[in-house]
C-alpha positions as a printed NumPy array, in Angstrom:
array([[-10.47 , 105.483, -23.574],
       [ -7.474, 103.849, -21.687],
       [ -7.066, 100.145, -21.355],
       [ -7.681, 100.472, -17.459],
       [-10.717, 102.392, -18.209],
       [-11.982,  99.664, -20.642],
       [-11.081,  96.598, -18.464],
       [-12.822,  98.417, -15.207],
       [-11.724,  97.922, -11.675],
       [-13.879,  94.731, -11.05 ],
       [-12.031,  91.393, -10.307],
       [-14.155,  89.742, -13.023],
       [-12.774,  91.699, -15.577],
       [ -9.122,  90.887, -14.964],
       [ -7.834,  88.629, -17.875],
       [ -4.856,  87.168, -15.772],
       [ -4.719,  86.621, -12.185],
       [ -1.396,  85.257, -10.593],
       [ -3.403,  83.269,  -8.215],
       [ -5.3  ,  81.142, -10.908],
       [ -2.396,  79.477, -12.256],
       [ -0.319,  76.75 , -10.865],
       [  3.298,  76.485, -10.818],
       [  4.714,  75.123, -14.198],
       [  7.417,  73.327, -12.572],
       [  5.21 ,  71.515, -10.084],
       [  5.166,  68.283, -11.832],
       [  8.443,  68.669, -13.97 ],
       [ 10.599,  65.779, -14.464],
       [ 14.355,  65.517, -14.713],
       [ 15.494,  64.93 , -18.105],
       [ 17.455,  61.846, -16.791],
       [ 13.81 ,  60.498, -15.398],
       [ 11.752,  61.228, -18.378],
       [ 11.758,  57.632, -19.779],
       [ 11.234,  56.105, -16.242],
       [  8.226,  58.759, -15.648],
       [  6.639,  57.56 , -19.06 ],
       [  6.969,  54.196, -18.092],
       [  5.245,  54.859, -14.535],
       [  2.377,  56.834, -16.301],
       [  1.774,  53.782, -18.647],
       [  1.74 ,  51.4  , -15.893],
       [ -0.729,  53.324, -13.839],
       [ -2.935,  53.61 , -17.126],
       [ -2.374,  49.765, -17.983],
       [ -5.713,  47.976, -17.79 ],
       [ -4.515,  44.049, -17.925],
       [ -1.918,  42.22 , -16.067],
       [ -0.221,  41.216, -19.234],
       [  0.374,  44.922, -20.09 ],
       [  1.532,  45.703, -16.512],
       [  4.126,  42.895, -16.529],
       [  5.5  ,  43.943, -19.702],
       [  5.683,  47.645, -18.579],
       [  7.262,  46.494, -15.114],
       [  9.978,  44.442, -17.146],
       [ 10.751,  47.176, -19.392],
       [ 11.262,  49.585, -16.078],
       [ 13.454,  46.849, -14.308],
       [ 15.623,  46.648, -17.576],
       [ 15.89 ,  50.302, -17.617],
       [ 17.018,  50.587, -13.964],
       [ 19.48 ,  47.632, -14.439],
       [ 21.026,  49.641, -17.516],
       [ 21.307,  52.854, -15.431],
       [ 22.966,  50.91 , -12.642],
       [ 25.386,  49.404, -15.002],
       [ 26.29 ,  52.903, -16.496],
       [ 26.745,  54.403, -13.138],
       [ 28.825,  51.545, -11.823],
       [ 31.035,  51.636, -15.004],
       [ 31.69 ,  55.334, -14.73 ],
       [ 32.355,  55.319, -10.928],
       [ 34.734,  52.342, -11.392],
       [ 36.661,  54.409, -13.889],
       [ 36.867,  57.545, -11.945],
       [ 37.924,  55.616,  -8.633],
       [ 40.48 ,  53.433, -10.036],
       [ 41.839,  56.826, -11.853],
       [ 41.628,  58.998,  -8.764],
       [ 43.389,  58.087,  -5.736],
       [ 42.082,  60.658,  -2.926],
       [ 38.418,  60.754,  -1.771],
       [ 38.163,  64.436,  -2.057],
       [ 39.589,  64.385,  -5.704],
       [ 36.949,  61.598,  -6.502],
       [ 33.878,  63.878,  -5.202],
       [ 35.51 ,  66.953,  -7.147],
       [ 35.599,  64.659, -10.245],
       [ 31.913,  63.485,  -9.644],
       [ 30.608,  67.067,  -9.144],
       [ 32.483,  69.358, -11.327],
       [ 31.393,  70.477, -14.971],
       [ 34.583,  71.679, -16.701],
       [ 34.508,  72.51 , -20.115],
       [ 36.409,  70.3  , -22.556],
       [ 39.456,  71.599, -24.028],
       [ 41.902,  68.516, -24.277],
       [ 40.306,  66.679, -27.206],
       [ 43.515,  64.715, -27.617],
       [ 42.644,  62.666, -24.499],
       [ 39.161,  62.608, -24.5  ],
       [ 38.121,  61.338, -27.923],
       [ 40.347,  58.003, -27.447],
       [ 38.636,  57.293, -24.118],
       [ 35.249,  57.587, -25.512],
       [ 36.111,  55.409, -28.498],
       [ 37.598,  52.858, -26.231],
       [ 34.659,  52.902, -23.749],
       [ 32.111,  52.48 , -26.899],
       [ 34.335,  49.64 , -28.278],
       [ 34.908,  47.831, -24.979],
       [ 31.693,  48.563, -23.11 ],
       [ 28.97 ,  48.078, -25.704],
       [ 26.528,  46.983, -22.958],
       [ 26.078,  50.666, -21.842],
       [ 24.597,  51.874, -25.013],
       [ 26.716,  55.204, -24.998],
       [ 25.393,  56.47 , -28.214],
       [ 21.897,  55.31 , -27.788],
       [ 20.951,  56.638, -24.265],
       [ 21.252,  60.293, -23.116],
       [ 21.406,  58.956, -19.541],
       [ 24.946,  57.311, -20.552],
       [ 25.704,  60.3  , -22.503],
       [ 25.433,  62.721, -19.522],
       [ 27.967,  60.581, -17.724],
       [ 30.651,  61.642, -20.124],
       [ 31.399,  64.665, -18.251],
       [ 33.242,  62.646, -15.745],
       [ 35.713,  61.831, -18.58 ],
       [ 35.861,  65.629, -19.248],
       [ 36.755,  66.277, -15.653],
       [ 39.482,  63.728, -15.6  ],
       [ 40.943,  65.   , -18.859],
       [ 40.968,  68.603, -17.855],
       [ 42.042,  67.746, -14.327],
       [ 45.347,  66.666, -15.6  ],
       [ 45.137,  63.041, -15.416],
       [ 46.999,  61.063, -18.107],
       [ 45.246,  59.328, -21.023],
       [ 47.061,  55.953, -20.024],
       [ 45.91 ,  56.165, -16.4  ],
       [ 42.288,  56.776, -17.396],
       [ 42.458,  54.225, -20.133],
       [ 44.154,  51.495, -17.816],
       [ 40.991,  52.101, -15.57 ],
       [ 38.334,  51.512, -18.06 ],
       [ 35.975,  49.136, -16.654],
       [ 33.371,  47.039, -18.424],
       [ 30.826,  44.567, -17.449],
       [ 30.881,  41.17 , -19.228],
       [ 28.296,  38.396, -18.671],
       [ 29.708,  35.502, -17.158],
       [ 27.587,  32.369, -15.864],
       [ 24.465,  34.498, -16.208],
       [ 25.539,  36.933, -13.738],
       [ 27.236,  40.49 , -14.221],
       [ 30.884,  40.838, -13.207],
       [ 33.178,  43.782, -13.296],
       [ 36.669,  43.154, -14.959],
       [ 39.26 ,  45.723, -15.704],
       [ 40.468,  46.18 , -19.36 ],
       [ 43.644,  47.868, -20.379],
       [ 43.828,  48.977, -23.999],
       [ 47.483,  49.024, -25.356],
       [ 45.99 ,  50.63 , -28.67 ],
       [ 45.539,  54.006, -27.107]])
């Protein structure tokens, strides 16, 4: 007896029907947004106002940290690269890292001088390191990128952007 004979020809006998299953990517979340999505689900499941307030504070802190990371890396790129077309290229390319002699000191400097972006603790910040890779592989000099290293510092309760140049690199 063949499988087809055993299963029969009726619709009820089918084990798998493609129409019965929903798309697995339908409610997929980008890896950058997983933490935010979890907070949103926790917020919608929260039962009391205190819990909702705490979750909203965590969500606001996460968004502020992300904004800080984006602005730091954007400032480094725009201060290093002069032409808009080249800035767009640096922001949207994904080159392979070969030039470790330039890349490693830049990452060390960024960790040392910008602890507020929590480079080693958050995947969101780590995913922005490709911008440094693009500039190193794009032929920009180590000192030029290093001089453009921007960092946030707290002054009088507000965040201000300052440029730091590190003679150590």
